[in-house]
C-alpha positions as a LaTeX table, in Angstrom:
\begin{tabular}{lrrr}
\hline
Residue & $x$ (\AA) & $y$ (\AA) & $z$ (\AA) \\
\hline
Gln1 & 0.00 & 0.00 & 0.00 \\
Val2 & 1.05 & 3.56 & $-0.68$ \\
Gln3 & 1.32 & 5.72 & 2.41 \\
Leu4 & 2.27 & 9.35 & 2.88 \\
Val5 & 2.43 & 10.38 & 6.53 \\
Glu6 & 2.86 & 14.04 & 7.45 \\
Ser7 & 4.14 & 15.32 & 10.78 \\
Gly8 & 5.30 & 18.55 & 12.37 \\
Gly9 & 2.15 & 20.65 & 12.34 \\
Ala10 & 1.60 & 22.79 & 15.41 \\
Leu11 & 0.20 & 25.97 & 16.90 \\
Val12 & 2.82 & 28.73 & 16.63 \\
Gln13 & 2.97 & 32.49 & 17.00 \\
Pro14 & 3.51 & 34.90 & 14.09 \\
Gly15 & 7.16 & 35.17 & 13.11 \\
Glu16 & 8.08 & 31.70 & 14.33 \\
Ser17 & 9.32 & 28.79 & 12.21 \\
Leu18 & 8.11 & 25.26 & 11.66 \\
Arg19 & 9.43 & 22.23 & 9.80 \\
Leu20 & 7.00 & 19.74 & 8.30 \\
Ser21 & 7.99 & 16.20 & 7.32 \\
Cys22 & 6.45 & 13.55 & 5.09 \\
Ala23 & 7.47 & 9.90 & 5.12 \\
Ala24 & 6.61 & 7.92 & 2.00 \\
Ser25 & 6.28 & 4.16 & 1.61 \\
Gly26 & 4.98 & 1.82 & $-1.07$ \\
Ile27 & 6.41 & 3.82 & $-3.99$ \\
Phe28 & 9.65 & 3.94 & $-5.94$ \\
Phe29 & 10.41 & 7.26 & $-4.30$ \\
Thr30 & 12.86 & 8.75 & $-6.80$ \\
Met31 & 10.39 & 8.29 & $-9.66$ \\
Phe32 & 7.91 & 10.66 & $-8.01$ \\
Glu33 & 7.75 & 14.40 & $-7.90$ \\
Met34 & 6.96 & 15.31 & $-4.29$ \\
Gly35 & 5.03 & 18.35 & $-3.21$ \\
Trp36 & 3.35 & 20.28 & $-0.46$ \\
Tyr37 & $-0.11$ & 21.77 & $-0.80$ \\
Arg38 & $-2.28$ & 23.57 & 1.71 \\
Gln39 & $-5.95$ & 24.25 & 2.27 \\
Ala40 & $-7.27$ & 26.98 & 4.54 \\
Pro41 & $-10.83$ & 26.93 & 5.93 \\
Gly42 & $-13.28$ & 27.89 & 3.21 \\
Lys43 & $-10.54$ & 28.03 & 0.57 \\
Gln44 & $-9.47$ & 25.76 & $-2.27$ \\
Arg45 & $-6.36$ & 23.62 & $-2.01$ \\
Glu46 & $-3.31$ & 25.44 & $-3.37$ \\
Leu47 & 0.23 & 24.56 & $-4.36$ \\
Val48 & 3.00 & 25.45 & $-1.93$ \\
Ala49 & 6.05 & 23.82 & $-3.55$ \\
Thr50 & 7.24 & 20.78 & $-5.50$ \\
Ile51 & 10.58 & 19.04 & $-5.93$ \\
Arg52 & 11.68 & 16.54 & $-8.58$ \\
Gly53 & 13.41 & 13.26 & $-7.80$ \\
Gly54 & 16.65 & 14.29 & $-9.45$ \\
Ser55 & 19.83 & 12.26 & $-9.89$ \\
Thr56 & 21.23 & 12.82 & $-6.39$ \\
Asn57 & 20.06 & 11.93 & $-2.90$ \\
Tyr58 & 18.69 & 15.43 & $-2.40$ \\
Gly59 & 16.45 & 15.81 & $-5.41$ \\
Gly60 & 16.30 & 18.02 & $-8.46$ \\
Ser61 & 14.49 & 21.13 & $-9.55$ \\
Thr62 & 12.00 & 22.91 & $-7.32$ \\
Asn63 & 8.93 & 25.00 & $-7.94$ \\
Tyr64 & 7.29 & 27.47 & $-5.55$ \\
Thr65 & 4.25 & 29.63 & $-5.45$ \\
Asp66 & 5.76 & 33.08 & $-6.01$ \\
Ser67 & 4.23 & 34.64 & $-2.91$ \\
Leu68 & 5.95 & 32.05 & $-0.67$ \\
Lys69 & 9.46 & 32.29 & $-2.11$ \\
Gly70 & 11.99 & 33.37 & 0.48 \\
Arg71 & 9.99 & 32.08 & 3.43 \\
Phe72 & 9.31 & 28.43 & 2.54 \\
Thr73 & 11.86 & 25.84 & 1.40 \\
Ile74 & 11.13 & 22.33 & 0.16 \\
Ser75 & 13.72 & 19.56 & 0.36 \\
Arg76 & 13.93 & 15.78 & 0.07 \\
Asp77 & 16.19 & 12.94 & 1.13 \\
Asn78 & 15.90 & 10.10 & $-1.37$ \\
Ala79 & 17.86 & 7.73 & 0.87 \\
Lys80 & 15.22 & 8.13 & 3.58 \\
Asn81 & 12.11 & 8.51 & 1.39 \\
Thr82 & 11.25 & 11.79 & 3.07 \\
Val83 & 10.30 & 15.29 & 2.00 \\
His84 & 10.32 & 18.39 & 4.19 \\
Leu85 & 8.95 & 21.89 & 4.21 \\
Gln86 & 10.82 & 24.53 & 6.20 \\
Met87 & 8.49 & 27.43 & 6.97 \\
Asn88 & 9.96 & 30.66 & 8.33 \\
Ser89 & 8.45 & 33.98 & 9.38 \\
Leu90 & 5.03 & 32.43 & 9.63 \\
Lys91 & 1.97 & 34.62 & 9.26 \\
Pro92 & $-1.64$ & 34.10 & 10.35 \\
Glu93 & $-2.62$ & 33.67 & 6.70 \\
Asp94 & $-0.38$ & 30.58 & 6.56 \\
Thr95 & $-2.90$ & 28.79 & 8.78 \\
Ala96 & $-4.08$ & 25.71 & 6.88 \\
Val97 & $-3.97$ & 21.96 & 6.65 \\
Tyr98 & $-0.77$ & 21.05 & 4.83 \\
Tyr99 & $-0.80$ & 17.97 & 2.58 \\
Cys100 & 2.02 & 15.86 & 1.21 \\
Asn101 & 1.68 & 14.81 & $-2.43$ \\
Ala102 & 3.42 & 12.23 & $-4.62$ \\
His103 & 3.02 & 12.56 & $-8.39$ \\
Tyr104 & 4.25 & 9.90 & $-10.82$ \\
Leu105 & 5.37 & 11.96 & $-13.80$ \\
Ile106 & 5.72 & 8.95 & $-16.12$ \\
Arg107 & 2.00 & 8.29 & $-15.63$ \\
Pro108 & 0.44 & 11.67 & $-14.76$ \\
Asn109 & $-2.83$ & 10.08 & $-13.63$ \\
Val110 & $-1.04$ & 8.46 & $-10.67$ \\
Asn111 & $-1.26$ & 10.81 & $-7.71$ \\
Tyr112 & $-1.18$ & 10.15 & $-3.94$ \\
Trp113 & $-2.01$ & 12.29 & $-0.92$ \\
Gly114 & $-1.37$ & 12.16 & 2.80 \\
Gln115 & $-3.95$ & 12.88 & 5.47 \\
Gly116 & $-2.59$ & 16.34 & 6.21 \\
Thr117 & $-1.16$ & 18.11 & 9.22 \\
Gln118 & $-2.63$ & 21.22 & 10.83 \\
Val119 & $-0.59$ & 24.42 & 11.00 \\
Thr120 & $-2.09$ & 27.25 & 13.03 \\
Val121 & $-0.39$ & 30.65 & 13.28 \\
Ser122 & $-1.96$ & 32.83 & 15.94 \\
Ser123 & $-0.98$ & 35.18 & 18.74 \\
\hline
\end{tabular}
């Protein structure tokens, strides 16, 4: 079975940092583009960042929503089948459920999601 398990969500104050993690199993990890998406209450799910498998242990090219560049960083460790999202200078508008995604680029219809982890930014 394919499993994506997120962790690291928490309640934090504005300006603080948080690191989310996603552990993948049941897939040939390096063949998948990994990504983070988020969904705030009453809003549609939106892209945060993606990272390709690459030819090294630490992945290839990345893609970010422009408004999040400079604050959020995606990374992966192919030896550990994990992907991370470092979030700095958090703002209340970052409050959302954050989801881990695995996308098989060779067969674009193959797409997996984790259950999500809650991030709340509030004073």
